[in-house]
N, C-alpha and C positions, 0 to 999 in steps of 0.2 A: 349461788348463781342461778339466775332465772332461766327457766326452760321455755320461755315465751318468745314469740317473734311477731313482727308487724304484719298485719293482713288488711288488704283493702279490696273491696268490690266496687267497681266504678261502671256506671251506665252512661250513655251519652248525655243524659240530662241531670244526673246527680251522683253523688257518692253515696252508695247504699250502706257501706260499712267501712270503718277505719278504727282498728283496735289491736291491742296486744292479745294474742291467743296462744293456746297450748298446742293445738293441732287442728288441721283442716283436711277433710276428705273430699276429693273431687272426682267427678265422672269423666275421665280422660278417654280419648279414643283408644289408648293403649290398654285401658282397663281402669278399675278403681285405684286411686292413689291416696295415700295418707302422707301429708307433709308435716314434719316435725322440725324443731329448731335444728339448724346445721344440716338440713337436707342438701343433697347435691344440687347445684344450679340446674334449672330446667326451663324450657319453653315448650308448651304443648297447647293442644286445643281441647275444648270441652265438647262432649256429646250430651244429649238430653239426660237429665238425672238430678241428683241432689248434691248440693254443697253442704257439708256438715261441719260446723265450726264449734270447737270445744274450748271453753275457757273455764278453768276451775271445774266445778261440777255441773255446769250448764251447757247444753247443746242447742245451738241455733241452726235452723235449716232453711235453705234457699232452694227453690226450683230453678233450673236453668236449662235452656235449650241449646245454647251455643256460647262460645266465647274463647278468649285466649288467656293463657296462664303463664306467668313468669315468676320464677323464684330465684332470687339472687341476693346474697349477703344478708340472709335472714329477713328478707322482705318478700312477701307473697302478694302479687297483684293479679286480680282477675278483671278483665275488661269484657263486659257482656251487655248486650242490649235487651236480653231476655230474663236476666236474674230478677227474681221476686221472692220476698220473704214468704215462706210456706203458709203462715197463718193469714196472709193477705189475699190468698187465692180463694175466690168464691166457688162454692160447689157447682153452681150453674156454669161458670166459666170452665171448670175442670171437665164437666160432663160434655160440654160443647167441643172442647179440644179433643176428648176421647173419640167422640162421634166423627169429627172431621178427620182425625188420624186413621181411624178404622176405614172410613170411606176411601181415603187416598191409598191405603194399603191394598184395597180390593182392585184398584186399577191395573189393567194388564200392561200399561205403558210405563209403569214406575221403574226407575233405575235402581240398581242394587244399592248404591250409596243412599238414596232416599229411603229405600226399604229398611236399611240398617238404622238410619236416624229415626224413622217413624216407629220402628219396633222398640227402640230404647225409650222414646217419648211415651209410647203407650204403657210400657212397663212401669215407668215412673208415675205417670198420672193415675194408673190403677192402684198403685200403692197409696196414693193420697186419698182417692175416692174410697 
């Protein structure tokens, strides 16, 4: 019996991924989650970080800033306008996002929610860089 389930990442303009996978790790607001076949149904939101997709012995990574997640009946669906394959990110773009995020974090008028999101974004981007 297969231990795989269907996984899709969809952005507003295209389907980024649609395949059978063994497991997917996501950066949810509740913390990091790993989804395996027969996981309990869930709906949650993504915070900035990495989606790690494992199929056989290969791991594919995506950087994401936000999105929604639904898992039901062994089908995982991520809707995100910010998901991008990790190797598609240019070093210059990463450096610019880091500088912009650091600058916004220095603002005295930043809300706690924005501070939380930016700190996770910075942490993820610094891991890439």
